[in-house]
C-alpha positions as semicolon CSV with decimal commas, in nm:
position;residue;x (nm);y (nm);z (nm)
1;M;0,009;0,009;0,004
2;E;0,126;0,354;-0,089
3;A;0,227;0,587;0,167
4;M;-0,037;0,868;0,317
5;E;0,013;1,202;0,284
6;V;-0,190;1,456;0,509
7;D;-0,155;1,783;0,387
8;S;-0,315;2,043;0,661
9;P;-0,328;2,427;0,728
10;S;-0,439;2,535;1,058
11;D;-0,816;2,442;1,111
12;V;-0,878;2,599;1,444
13;Q;-0,680;2,871;1,536
14;A;-0,724;3,051;1,880
15;A;-0,857;3,405;1,909
16;T;-0,507;3,607;1,891
17;G;-0,509;3,506;1,501
18;D;-0,182;3,368;1,524
19;E;-0,181;3,034;1,680
20;L;-0,222;2,718;1,597
21;Y;-0,346;2,393;1,788
22;I;-0,113;2,102;1,691
23;I;-0,240;1,779;1,541
24;L;-0,004;1,498;1,745
25;D;0,025;1,193;1,528
26;S;0,051;0,862;1,780
27;G;0,291;0,602;1,661
28;S;0,344;0,732;1,314
29;N;0,606;0,951;1,148
30;T;0,593;1,299;1,131
31;E;0,765;1,567;0,836
32;V;0,692;1,904;0,962
33;E;0,827;2,187;0,717
34;E;0,773;2,548;0,837
35;D;0,829;2,866;0,676
36;D;0,897;3,073;0,999
37;N;1,065;2,996;1,318
38;D;0,878;3,184;1,531
39;E;0,555;3,067;1,418
40;G;0,678;2,750;1,488
41;Q;0,815;2,843;1,853
42;M;0,477;3,020;1,955
43;L;0,312;2,663;1,806
44;A;0,505;2,454;2,041
45;R;0,402;2,736;2,363
46;V;0,040;2,649;2,279
47;P;-0,075;2,332;2,395
48;P;-0,335;2,127;2,173
49;R;-0,716;2,138;2,203
50;L;-0,821;1,837;1,991
51;P;-1,154;1,681;1,955
52;S;-1,266;1,358;2,142
53;T;-1,393;1,233;1,834
54;W;-1,264;1,112;1,459
55;A;-1,375;1,408;1,294
56;F;-1,090;1,605;1,308
57;S;-1,188;1,948;1,228
58;Q;-1,563;1,914;1,372
59;R;-1,557;2,048;1,711
60;A;-1,391;2,402;1,600
61;T;-1,591;2,661;1,778
62;S;-1,744;2,985;1,467
63;S;-1,532;3,250;1,658
64;S;-1,220;3,087;1,546
65;I;-1,275;3,042;1,218
66;A;-1,414;3,334;1,207
67;T;-1,013;3,491;1,359
68;N;-0,871;3,220;1,170
69;S;-1,008;3,326;0,782
70;S;-0,770;3,593;0,676
71;T;-0,447;3,410;0,816
72;Q;-0,285;3,140;0,626
73;R;-0,014;2,867;0,702
74;A;0,209;2,762;0,514
75;P;0,068;2,325;0,506
76;I;0,184;2,056;0,712
77;R;0,242;1,774;0,567
78;R;0,183;1,455;0,809
79;R;0,325;1,090;0,720
80;L;0,085;0,845;0,790
81;R;0,037;0,486;0,766
82;Q;-0,008;0,355;0,435
83;G;-0,340;0,328;0,185
84;L;-0,480;0,644;0,277
85;R;-0,386;1,017;0,209
86;V;-0,588;1,339;0,327
87;H;-0,488;1,691;0,272
88;Y;-0,678;1,980;0,438
89;H;-0,693;2,352;0,327
90;S;-0,681;2,652;0,485
91;Q;-1,052;2,681;0,362
92;T;-1,232;2,607;0,697
93;A;-1,609;2,544;0,682
94;A;-1,886;2,513;0,983
95;P;-1,837;2,235;1,183
96;S;-2,084;2,001;1,252
97;R;-2,273;1,917;1,597
98;D;-2,412;1,626;1,495
99;F;-2,199;1,384;1,597
100;S;-2,489;1,126;1,739
101;D;-2,545;1,069;1,375
102;F;-2,225;0,943;1,275
103;L;-2,190;0,739;1,507
104;L;-2,564;0,586;1,448
105;R;-2,586;0,637;1,083
106;A;-2,255;0,741;0,942
107;P;-2,434;0,955;0,672
108;A;-2,214;1,118;0,358
109;A;-2,223;1,443;0,347
110;G;-2,519;1,623;0,194
111;A;-2,706;2,000;0,155
112;G;-2,828;1,978;0,506
113;Q;-2,473;1,897;0,636
114;P;-2,254;2,172;0,697
115;E;-1,935;2,092;0,485
116;S;-1,582;2,018;0,618
117;G;-1,352;2,213;0,445
118;S;-1,103;1,884;0,399
119;T;-1,109;1,662;0,090
120;T;-1,033;1,281;0,090
121;E;-0,836;1,080;-0,138
122;V;-0,800;0,706;-0,093
123;S;-0,487;0,522;-0,292
124;E;-0,543;0,269;-0,554
125;S;-0,365;0,009;-0,383
126;E;-0,627;0,007;-0,151
127;E;-0,875;0,015;-0,391
128;D;-0,811;-0,285;-0,464
129;E;-0,811;-0,408;-0,146
130;Y;-1,164;-0,299;-0,087
131;A;-1,216;-0,479;-0,468
132;A;-1,037;-0,818;-0,386
133;A;-1,260;-1,103;-0,232
134;E;-0,985;-1,248;-0,081
135;G;-0,841;-0,938;0,102
136;P;-0,891;-0,849;0,523
137;P;-1,204;-0,748;0,615
138;H;-1,154;-0,492;0,869
139;R;-0,946;-0,170;0,841
140;A;-0,819;0,022;1,112
141;L;-0,840;0,412;1,143
142;E;-0,593;0,586;1,301
143;E;-0,726;0,905;1,570
144;P;-0,496;1,190;1,576
145;G;-0,544;1,387;1,886
146;N;-0,456;1,307;2,235
147;P;-0,212;1,071;2,370
148;G;-0,384;0,923;2,623
149;S;-0,650;0,799;2,362
150;P;-0,618;0,489;2,146
151;A;-0,382;0,511;1,851
152;S;-0,573;0,337;1,601
153;V;-0,975;0,239;1,599
154;H;-1,107;-0,087;1,391
155;L;-1,392;-0,016;1,235
156;G;-1,592;-0,225;0,957
157;T;-1,573;-0,184;0,605
158;G;-1,918;-0,002;0,576
159;V;-1,821;0,274;0,874
160;Q;-1,525;0,319;0,693
161;H;-1,679;0,413;0,378
162;S;-1,918;0,620;0,576
163;L;-1,609;0,835;0,762
164;L;-1,440;0,901;0,426
165;Q;-1,756;1,035;0,278
166;E;-1,795;1,256;0,576
167;A;-1,451;1,389;0,536
168;A;-1,469;1,459;0,163
169;P;-1,799;1,600;0,084
170;S;-1,828;1,662;-0,299
171;N;-1,817;2,045;-0,301
172;S;-1,463;2,081;-0,125
173;R;-1,206;1,935;-0,324
174;S;-0,794;1,982;-0,355
175;A;-0,653;2,178;-0,624
176;A;-0,344;1,966;-0,557
177;D;-0,499;1,647;-0,579
178;P;-0,667;1,658;-0,883
179;D;-0,755;1,249;-0,812
180;G;-0,963;1,292;-0,546
181;L;-1,317;1,291;-0,668
182;Q;-1,273;0,945;-0,847
183;A;-1,125;0,811;-0,523
184;Q;-1,384;0,935;-0,356
185;N;-1,595;0,780;-0,627
186;R;-1,426;0,454;-0,624
187;V;-1,494;0,477;-0,244
188;A;-1,809;0,495;-0,262
189;Q;-1,945;0,170;-0,414
190;P;-1,732;-0,091;-0,218
191;S;-1,706;-0,462;-0,363
192;P;-2,016;-0,666;-0,183
193;T;-1,783;-0,951;-0,096
194;A;-1,596;-0,733;0,165
195;Y;-1,877;-0,739;0,375
196;A;-1,905;-1,150;0,301
197;L;-1,558;-1,201;0,405
198;T;-1,611;-1,069;0,716
199;P;-1,562;-1,385;0,981
200;P;-1,858;-1,450;1,163
201;P;-1,795;-1,445;1,579
202;R;-1,760;-1,810;1,713
203;C;-2,041;-1,949;1,898
204;E;-2,023;-1,970;2,279
205;E;-2,041;-2,373;2,376
206;G;-2,344;-2,377;2,530
207;D;-2,472;-2,256;2,186
208;G;-2,542;-2,644;2,024
209;D;-2,842;-2,546;1,838
210;S;-2,740;-2,276;1,566
211;C;-2,519;-2,204;1,299
212;S;-2,205;-2,068;1,410
213;I;-2,192;-1,852;1,096
214;C;-2,556;-1,692;1,094
215;F;-2,660;-1,759;1,419
216;E;-2,946;-1,890;1,311
217;A;-3,132;-2,224;1,416
218;W;-3,098;-2,553;1,189
219;T;-3,383;-2,682;0,964
220;T;-3,390;-2,974;0,910
221;A;-3,511;-2,929;0,587
222;G;-3,453;-2,624;0,325
223;E;-3,134;-2,448;0,223
224;H;-3,069;-2,413;0,620
225;R;-3,060;-2,756;0,670
226;L;-2,817;-2,954;0,892
227;S;-2,481;-3,009;0,753
228;A;-2,139;-3,079;0,813
229;L;-1,778;-3,071;0,716
230;R;-1,473;-3,343;0,738
231;C;-1,372;-3,220;1,059
232;G;-1,723;-3,291;1,195
233;H;-1,790;-2,879;1,249
234;I;-2,206;-2,846;1,193
235;F;-2,336;-2,573;0,989
236;G;-2,613;-2,466;0,746
237;F;-2,634;-2,558;0,427
238;T;-2,651;-2,268;0,229
239;C;-2,409;-2,056;0,484
240;I;-2,088;-2,283;0,484
241;Q;-2,185;-2,342;0,122
242;R;-2,094;-1,937;0,061
243;W;-1,825;-1,981;0,302
244;L;-1,646;-2,194;0,107
245;K;-1,725;-2,048;-0,238
246;T;-1,624;-1,684;-0,087
247;Q;-1,261;-1,798;0,041
248;G;-1,223;-2,022;-0,315
249;S;-0,902;-2,221;-0,335
250;A;-0,757;-2,141;0,034
251;A;-1,133;-2,213;0,197
252;K;-1,110;-2,345;0,599
253;C;-1,360;-2,435;0,818
254;P;-1,456;-2,113;0,994
255;Q;-1,393;-2,271;1,343
256;C;-1,126;-2,532;1,289
257;N;-0,913;-2,346;1,027
258;K;-0,863;-2,698;0,867
259;K;-0,861;-2,680;0,454
260;A;-1,247;-2,785;0,321
261;R;-1,392;-2,813;0,011
262;R;-1,763;-2,774;-0,128
263;S;-1,730;-3,179;-0,194
264;D;-1,638;-3,215;0,189
265;I;-1,998;-3,087;0,278
266;V;-2,253;-3,361;0,406
267;L;-2,622;-3,333;0,477
268;L;-2,718;-3,424;0,786
269;Y;-3,029;-3,613;0,840
270;A;-3,168;-3,589;1,217
271;P;-3,488;-3,481;1,381
272;K;-3,313;-3,366;1,666
273;L;-2,940;-3,308;1,718
274;K;-2,836;-3,352;2,050
275;A;-2,448;-3,471;2,189
276;L;-2,412;-3,612;2,554
277;D;-2,108;-3,559;2,736
278;N;-2,032;-3,863;2,886
279;T;-1,609;-3,789;2,893
280;E;-1,645;-3,863;3,297
281;Q;-1,864;-4,195;3,244
282;E;-1,607;-4,314;2,998
283;S;-1,348;-4,250;3,251
284;L;-1,505;-4,348;3,522
285;K;-1,565;-4,669;3,360
286;K;-1,205;-4,751;3,232
287;S;-1,100;-4,645;3,638
288;L;-1,340;-4,959;3,735
289;E;-1,234;-5,194;3,462
290;Q;-0,871;-5,127;3,638
291;E;-1,002;-5,144;4,015
292;Q;-1,204;-5,496;3,896
293;S;-0,881;-5,619;3,756
294;L;-0,641;-5,529;4,027
295;R;-0,925;-5,684;4,228
296;R;-0,935;-6,033;4,085
297;K;-0,519;-6,027;4,035
298;A;-0,544;-5,986;4,434
299;E;-0,820;-6,224;4,468
300;L;-0,624;-6,494;4,247
301;E;-0,313;-6,461;4,481
302;T;-0,494;-6,489;4,741
303;A;-0,635;-6,811;4,665
304;Q;-0,308;-6,920;4,573
305;C;-0,171;-6,822;4,927
306;R;-0,421;-6,971;5,088
307;L;-0,344;-7,325;4,959
308;K;0,003;-7,267;4,971
309;L;-0,077;-7,177;5,339
310;Q;-0,241;-7,484;5,384
311;V;-0,005;-7,731;5,268
312;I;0,266;-7,581;5,489
313;T;0,034;-7,595;5,826
314;N;-0,045;-8,002;5,740
315;K;0,323;-7,998;5,659
316;Y;0,416;-7,865;5,960
317;G;0,146;-8,091;6,191
318;Q;0,309;-8,375;6,031
319;A;0,659;-8,239;6,168
320;Q;0,548;-8,174;6,473
321;Q;0,352;-8,534;6,502
322;E;0,695;-8,685;6,345
323;L;0,908;-8,511;6,625
324;Q;0,690;-8,586;6,945
325;E;0,690;-8,956;6,817
326;L;1,066;-8,947;6,765
327;K;1,142;-8,768;7,117
328;A;0,881;-9,084;7,251
329;L;1,096;-9,312;7,107
330;I;1,436;-9,194;7,223
331;A;1,289;-9,161;7,566
332;D;1,188;-9,525;7,568
333;K;1,526;-9,609;7,487
334;G;1,670;-9,408;7,679
335;S;1,561;-9,584;7,989
336;V;1,727;-9,912;7,877
337;P;2,074;-9,969;8,028
338;S;2,343;-9,804;7,728
339;S;2,597;-10,118;7,825
340;S;2,351;-10,345;7,689
341;P;2,473;-10,448;7,321
342;T;2,134;-10,527;7,232
343;S;1,993;-10,180;7,259
344;S;2,291;-10,021;7,106
345;S;2,227;-10,228;6,774
346;S;1,858;-10,210;6,831
347;S;1,845;-9,847;6,852
348;P;1,873;-9,728;6,469
349;S;1,678;-9,991;6,339
350;S;1,351;-9,874;6,569
351;L;1,471;-9,499;6,443
352;L;1,454;-9,670;6,069
353;G;1,127;-9,861;6,126
354;V;0,976;-9,527;6,240
355;S;1,104;-9,310;5,975
356;Q;0,990;-9,524;5,703
357;R;0,653;-9,551;5,895
358;L;0,631;-9,167;5,909
359;D;0,719;-9,157;5,534
360;G;0,481;-9,413;5,416
361;S;0,231;-9,192;5,649
362;R;0,328;-8,914;5,484
363;T;0,328;-9,008;5,111
364;A;0,005;-9,193;5,127
365;Q;-0,199;-9,298;4,828
366;Y;-0,427;-9,449;4,609
367;S;-0,392;-9,798;4,559
368;F;-0,603;-10,073;4,383
369;S;-0,892;-10,262;4,553
370;K;-1,073;-10,455;4,286
371;A;-1,247;-10,442;3,986
372;V;-1,563;-10,497;3,943
373;L;-1,760;-10,592;3,561
374;V;-2,098;-10,389;3,545
375;S;-2,187;-10,447;3,201
376;Q;-2,054;-10,749;2,967
377;G;-2,157;-10,530;2,628
378;G;-2,055;-10,178;2,765
379;G;-2,289;-9,920;2,749
380;C;-2,201;-9,755;3,145
381;R;-2,218;-9,404;3,164
382;V;-2,197;-9,198;3,461
383;L;-2,153;-9,298;3,817
384;S;-2,277;-9,200;4,154
385;Y;-2,248;-9,322;4,535
386;C;-2,566;-9,375;4,796
387;E;-2,430;-9,283;5,137
388;P;-2,772;-9,485;5,317
389;L;-2,711;-9,791;5,132
390;S;-2,373;-9,825;5,118
391;C;-2,355;-9,895;4,744
392;L;-2,245;-9,747;4,407
393;L;-2,448;-9,687;4,089
394;A;-2,401;-9,732;3,731
395;S;-2,632;-9,652;3,455
396;Q;-2,611;-9,914;3,208
397;P;-2,819;-10,034;2,912
398;S;-3,077;-10,389;3,045
399;P;-2,875;-10,658;3,094
400;H;-3,202;-10,839;2,905
401;S;-3,282;-10,605;2,627
402;T;-3,583;-10,868;2,506
403;L;-3,727;-10,894;2,798
404;V;-3,676;-10,540;2,976
405;P;-3,559;-10,279;2,703
406;G;-3,412;-9,957;2,763
407;F;-3,153;-9,814;3,061
408;G;-3,091;-9,869;3,424
409;I;-2,908;-9,843;3,684
410;K;-2,657;-10,128;3,855
411;K;-2,605;-10,161;4,217
412;V;-2,261;-10,266;4,322
413;S;-2,191;-10,319;4,696
414;V;-1,896;-10,168;4,881
415;V;-1,918;-10,404;5,151
416;N;-1,795;-10,713;5,005
417;M;-1,693;-10,530;4,642
418;K;-1,992;-10,738;4,442
419;A;-2,269;-10,658;4,172
420;S;-2,635;-10,712;4,359
421;Q;-2,893;-10,590;4,102
422;Y;-3,055;-10,426;3,827
423;V;-3,268;-10,160;3,829
424;P;-3,498;-10,029;3,518
425;I;-3,570;-9,662;3,515
426;H;-3,521;-9,537;3,159
427;S;-3,568;-9,609;2,770
428;K;-3,280;-9,446;2,680
429;Q;-2,946;-9,364;2,767
430;I;-2,908;-9,212;3,098
431;R;-2,684;-8,904;3,138
432;G;-2,704;-8,787;3,492
433;L;-2,765;-8,948;3,830
434;S;-2,794;-8,738;4,169
435;F;-2,842;-8,750;4,542
436;N;-2,974;-8,515;4,766
437;R;-2,857;-8,446;5,160
438;Q;-3,143;-8,608;5,336
439;N;-3,065;-8,978;5,291
440;D;-3,388;-9,089;5,204
441;S;-3,210;-9,308;4,902
442;L;-3,437;-9,114;4,650
443;L;-3,217;-9,104;4,336
444;L;-3,267;-8,824;4,085
445;S;-3,140;-8,961;3,713
446;A;-3,206;-8,768;3,388
447;A;-3,181;-8,959;3,025
448;L;-3,257;-8,874;2,704
449;D;-3,538;-9,003;2,659
450;N;-3,716;-8,627;2,767
451;T;-3,805;-8,729;3,144
452;V;-3,671;-8,697;3,441
453;K;-3,757;-8,936;3,708
454;L;-3,703;-9,031;4,125
455;T;-3,645;-9,351;4,179
456;S;-3,661;-9,494;4,571
457;L;-3,385;-9,770;4,614
458;L;-3,563;-9,897;4,897
459;T;-3,814;-10,005;4,668
460;N;-3,631;-10,018;4,307
461;T;-3,901;-9,812;4,207
462;V;-3,949;-9,509;3,994
463;V;-4,189;-9,276;4,223
464;Q;-4,196;-8,965;4,017
465;T;-4,169;-8,887;3,612
466;Y;-4,137;-8,516;3,484
467;N;-4,175;-8,453;3,067
468;A;-3,915;-8,220;2,966
469;G;-4,011;-8,213;2,622
470;K;-3,686;-8,247;2,496
471;P;-3,320;-8,487;2,611
472;V;-3,242;-8,405;2,914
473;W;-2,824;-8,388;2,951
474;S;-2,762;-8,343;3,331
475;C;-2,940;-8,288;3,656
476;C;-2,878;-8,240;4,007
477;W;-3,064;-8,171;4,378
478;C;-3,076;-7,779;4,506
479;L;-2,849;-7,857;4,831
480;D;-3,058;-7,564;5,017
481;N;-3,388;-7,711;4,974
482;S;-3,434;-8,056;4,912
483;T;-3,790;-7,993;4,746
484;Y;-3,646;-7,826;4,435
485;V;-3,431;-8,037;4,121
486;Y;-3,275;-7,884;3,841
487;A;-3,289;-8,070;3,483
488;G;-3,058;-7,931;3,218
489;L;-3,183;-7,956;2,832
490;S;-3,037;-8,029;2,491
491;N;-3,164;-7,625;2,408
492;G;-2,990;-7,494;2,687
493;S;-3,271;-7,411;2,949
494;V;-3,226;-7,504;3,260
495;L;-3,606;-7,654;3,387
496;V;-3,658;-7,572;3,748
497;Y;-3,869;-7,883;3,929
498;D;-4,090;-7,857;4,301
499;T;-4,170;-8,214;4,387
500;R;-4,451;-8,168;4,553
501;D;-4,553;-8,042;4,243
502;T;-4,593;-8,322;4,007
503;S;-4,766;-8,188;3,717
504;T;-4,492;-7,956;3,539
505;H;-4,182;-7,710;3,618
506;V;-4,213;-7,426;3,810
507;Q;-3,968;-7,218;3,641
508;E;-3,773;-7,220;3,325
509;L;-3,392;-7,054;3,320
510;Q;-3,370;-6,980;2,945
511;P;-2,948;-6,959;2,798
512;L;-2,832;-6,595;2,814
513;R;-2,548;-6,719;2,509
514;S;-2,587;-7,020;2,244
515;R;-2,866;-7,283;2,298
516;C;-2,566;-7,542;2,336
517;P;-2,681;-7,879;2,545
518;V;-2,636;-7,809;2,969
519;A;-2,375;-8,075;2,983
520;S;-2,328;-8,039;3,379
521;L;-2,540;-7,879;3,655
522;C;-2,402;-7,844;4,001
523;Y;-2,546;-7,691;4,290
524;V;-2,334;-7,435;4,540
525;P;-2,526;-7,421;4,860
526;H;-2,525;-7,104;5,100
527;A;-2,222;-7,073;5,305
528;A;-2,095;-6,855;5,543
529;S;-1,770;-6,754;5,343
530;S;-1,692;-6,369;5,284
531;T;-1,534;-6,445;4,969
532;F;-1,810;-6,668;4,832
533;P;-2,155;-6,642;5,037
534;C;-2,394;-6,665;4,759
535;G;-2,563;-6,996;4,679
536;G;-2,704;-7,101;4,275
537;L;-2,667;-7,314;4,021
538;I;-2,393;-7,374;3,795
539;A;-2,497;-7,492;3,461
540;G;-2,231;-7,561;3,226
541;S;-2,254;-7,596;2,849
542;L;-2,027;-7,691;2,587
543;E;-1,973;-7,273;2,466
544;G;-1,909;-7,159;2,898
545;G;-2,058;-7,140;3,158
546;C;-2,329;-6,965;3,395
547;F;-2,399;-6,869;3,806
548;W;-2,769;-6,877;3,863
549;E;-2,727;-6,699;4,179
550;Q;-3,082;-6,785;4,408
551;T;-3,162;-6,466;4,572
552;N;-3,488;-6,652;4,677
553;E;-3,706;-6,970;4,652
554;T;-3,781;-6,839;4,302
555;T;-3,570;-6,574;4,206
556;Y;-3,269;-6,669;4,034
557;R;-3,012;-6,365;3,904
558;P;-2,745;-6,480;3,629
559;H;-2,421;-6,454;3,599
560;V;-2,229;-6,531;3,326
561;L;-1,884;-6,746;3,450
562;P;-1,540;-6,583;3,255
563;L;-1,452;-6,996;3,048
564;E;-1,367;-6,996;2,735
565;N;-1,585;-7,035;2,441
566;T;-1,547;-7,353;2,359
567;G;-1,394;-7,693;2,478
568;C;-1,583;-7,675;2,779
569;I;-1,722;-8,080;2,839
570;D;-1,749;-8,067;3,258
571;I;-1,819;-7,840;3,538
572;Q;-1,741;-7,971;3,948
573;V;-1,803;-7,822;4,268
574;E;-1,592;-7,850;4,578
575;V;-1,835;-7,698;4,862
576;D;-1,619;-7,696;5,136
577;S;-1,356;-7,428;4,960
578;R;-1,600;-7,306;4,695
579;H;-1,409;-7,428;4,419
580;C;-1,499;-7,567;4,069
581;L;-1,280;-7,766;3,870
582;V;-1,362;-7,684;3,462
583;T;-1,262;-7,934;3,191
584;Y;-1,155;-7,846;2,862
585;R;-1,111;-8,068;2,550
586;P;-0,837;-8,077;2,315
587;G;-0,806;-7,811;2,068
588;R;-0,578;-7,582;1,823
589;S;-0,468;-7,324;2,066
590;N;-0,413;-7,605;2,363
591;P;-0,338;-7,986;2,231
592;S;-0,435;-8,164;2,540
593;L;-0,696;-8,182;2,794
594;R;-0,675;-7,945;3,041
595;C;-0,851;-7,914;3,390
596;V;-0,878;-7,585;3,528
597;L;-0,889;-7,511;3,910
598;M;-1,124;-7,179;4,032
599;A;-1,196;-6,971;4,299
600;L;-1,566;-6,825;4,274
601;T;-1,538;-6,510;4,379
602;R;-1,804;-6,206;4,419
603;T;-1,727;-5,868;4,417
604;P;-1,852;-5,646;4,667
605;L;-2,148;-5,420;4,600
606;Q;-2,098;-5,080;4,442
607;D;-2,405;-4,947;4,534
608;S;-2,765;-4,981;4,641
609;T;-2,859;-4,987;4,281
610;Q;-2,607;-5,212;4,139
611;P;-2,612;-5,595;4,284
612;P;-2,311;-5,745;4,372
613;S;-2,159;-5,974;4,038
614;C;-2,024;-6,320;4,075
615;S;-1,708;-6,462;3,874
616;C;-1,435;-6,690;3,907
617;S;-1,065;-6,691;3,902
618;T;-0,786;-6,971;3,788
619;V;-0,619;-7,122;4,090
620;Q;-0,438;-7,404;3,897
621;T;-0,429;-7,565;3,631
622;F;-0,308;-7,925;3,537
623;S;-0,278;-8,106;3,177
624;A;-0,323;-8,468;3,049
625;G;-0,296;-8,668;2,693
626;S;-0,436;-8,539;2,352
627;S;-0,770;-8,714;2,274
628;C;-1,087;-8,655;2,466
629;K;-1,332;-8,810;2,235
630;L;-1,616;-8,863;2,496
631;L;-1,784;-8,638;2,765
632;T;-1,641;-8,735;3,054
633;K;-1,683;-8,642;3,412
634;N;-1,426;-8,547;3,662
635;A;-1,399;-8,505;4,036
636;V;-1,245;-8,254;4,255
637;F;-1,235;-8,323;4,705
638;R;-1,096;-8,269;4,971
639;N;-0,788;-8,521;5,045
640;P;-0,833;-8,769;5,274
641;D;-0,581;-8,706;5,472
642;G;-0,728;-8,327;5,574
643;T;-0,454;-8,162;5,402
644;G;-0,619;-8,007;5,091
645;T;-0,790;-8,086;4,785
646;L;-0,701;-8,340;4,520
647;V;-0,816;-8,312;4,166
648;C;-0,923;-8,610;3,922
649;A;-0,958;-8,701;3,577
650;G;-0,951;-8,920;3,349
651;D;-0,717;-8,936;3,085
652;E;-0,845;-9,117;2,730
653;A;-0,535;-9,136;2,583
654;S;-0,351;-9,335;2,852
655;S;-0,680;-9,493;2,944
656;S;-0,598;-9,394;3,322
657;T;-0,664;-9,198;3,594
658;M;-0,444;-8,931;3,691
659;V;-0,465;-8,755;4,045
660;W;-0,279;-8,413;4,147
661;D;-0,261;-8,258;4,414
662;A;-0,398;-7,885;4,380
663;G;-0,218;-7,700;4,582
664;S;0,119;-7,789;4,430
665;G;-0,018;-7,904;4,086
666;S;0,174;-8,154;4,075
667;L;0,090;-8,495;3,937
668;L;0,066;-8,779;4,238
669;Q;-0,032;-9,085;4,076
670;K;-0,193;-9,226;3,730
671;L;-0,428;-9,511;3,806
672;P;-0,400;-9,806;3,504
673;A;-0,727;-9,894;3,340
674;D;-0,849;-10,101;3,077
675;L;-1,075;-9,841;2,903
676;P;-1,110;-9,452;2,916
677;V;-1,243;-9,346;3,229
678;L;-1,609;-9,162;3,224
679;D;-1,684;-9,090;3,575
680;I;-1,499;-9,018;3,944
681;S;-1,649;-9,078;4,268
682;P;-1,463;-9,048;4,604
683;F;-1,638;-9,219;4,899
684;T;-1,606;-9,313;5,231
685;V;-1,705;-9,648;5,458
686;N;-1,641;-9,737;5,764
687;G;-1,383;-9,451;5,822
688;K;-1,194;-9,577;5,504
689;H;-1,148;-9,348;5,204
690;F;-1,206;-9,533;4,817
691;L;-1,171;-9,415;4,511
692;A;-1,383;-9,549;4,175
693;S;-1,367;-9,505;3,813
694;L;-1,584;-9,602;3,592
695;T;-1,519;-9,713;3,220
696;E;-1,771;-9,851;2,988
697;K;-1,779;-10,215;3,113
698;M;-1,584;-10,185;3,491
699;L;-1,605;-10,052;3,798
700;K;-1,238;-10,045;3,968
701;L;-1,245;-9,952;4,358
702;Y;-0,914;-9,806;4,511
703;R;-0,849;-9,769;4,842
704;W;-0,627;-9,475;5,013
705;E;-0,343;-9,617;5,249
């Protein structure tokens, strides 16, 4: 832009005639050419009296103008900022006192308004800036005068144009600047794009329902419908289209200044737009997940430490017992005279015998007792123990299929280790057997013939039958209330039966995930446990497990257990320690049969609206062979010595029964069998502990020694 020059005579003089008012320039370079030094000194002594408005000579009094009319001074040339040049002549005009109109309307000089004796010229460079579509939308006009006042005033394009018109009326032209008229005519009609380029003020954070360009509400249809750019900011369609068209190739988003094109405009179809601020909620969720993860980790470490502590405590008890026996033996041998040769020779042997006996008790294990043939043709499936009758029950096909077809159970007495009699029950294969805690010899059985039956072993007759409508894969008793029984169906549902109602089931528990058959059912009774006091039903299917917490007699709350999605064939529970044993068949990620011991846990109450959740965490993992074609059942129970927990599982690859210590995870024994082991059941008779393993034909008994 060009330099701005101002030629100004003494527009306003004092009543003395020769005194002048000096117009100070704030921040601009000023060159003053004076013809008389004395006059310059007089000017320096006179204090400046300037109006407080931008109209330079509008406040001059009529007396000052009359006094100064006969006196002419040499013009003062002032160099202001680039782009604007204003000439002041010696001719003065009557001041205009309508400053309020100038502020509100900024009218151009007319016939009814007193004329000023100044002429304004705008350089061509500023004209080009007014005409350019991409030029800056604001101009800054400097206000000379009081140093305490602001040095510059920023005005809009329309107000600046009005100021230029008022400063340079049409009837006052400068002879030294013949181009002033053309410049004023050019300024009189500014380009309309100058108004469109004024950037709209940014909308506040609370204004989420109006366009940030025009501050008008969005519409769902029409020209001002809801639209957005690629950056995500929302505007009215016509406003953002006009904005991008005005800026051309350098168009940007009015809010984030990211590059944008007209092709980036996307119409939004939303009857009502409202954004929910969930930042704090998501942050709290992440914090909750982290806390839950740390809690599960701590609970897992706690369960492992409990097992280790139990093992160490048992070893300590055994060591104390050994010590007492050794002290007693030494005391007995010490009473014999030391001169006796027999005493000295027998002492080491006696100590060795005690040591061997103590070692034998410390390494007690199962030893083979007897094998009983159950079915000559095979077909045995599940096994259970009846404590009142002291007999084992093994499911098998009817030995006389022509006379009595179907399936039933074979009684095997544990007193003489012989098979006694066969009891027919179902027409198809039996998949589950269970007894209650009442010791009433009432057997619950489930079979693929769509029925659940109650059989009295005292009379060997079926006393009640329930038709489930679908094949039944598993069953169990409610250990908190013996009047309720459960049946797992092939579609994933669990039916709840009341033994007092002989017609049908009283409740159905629908599957939460897939409709895979419920391969195993086991009930966890309520207990005064700090880690898991809940009672309920654990249903295991081929694709996971679910714990149905029994809140009252007829209400169940489901909790999905964090198990693997595939390969789960059996779930068993150890009631006292609240541990469950989950068996997975071999797969691609794990090529061997795995038995995972998990501790049932319960998260504390978060708030009154959200109930506590139940879950489980891994404690130990035991690996067996690489083959598992049948749905076998395993066992987890207390160690016969009372020291820890034992885990037993059938290994199909080696046709044996494997026994692990749950505390250390070490393999204690591998009991051989002729065929793959299908079911395992521990039991106690007359204070002696036994372990029974069932194959398709044989029942093998092992005694703890």
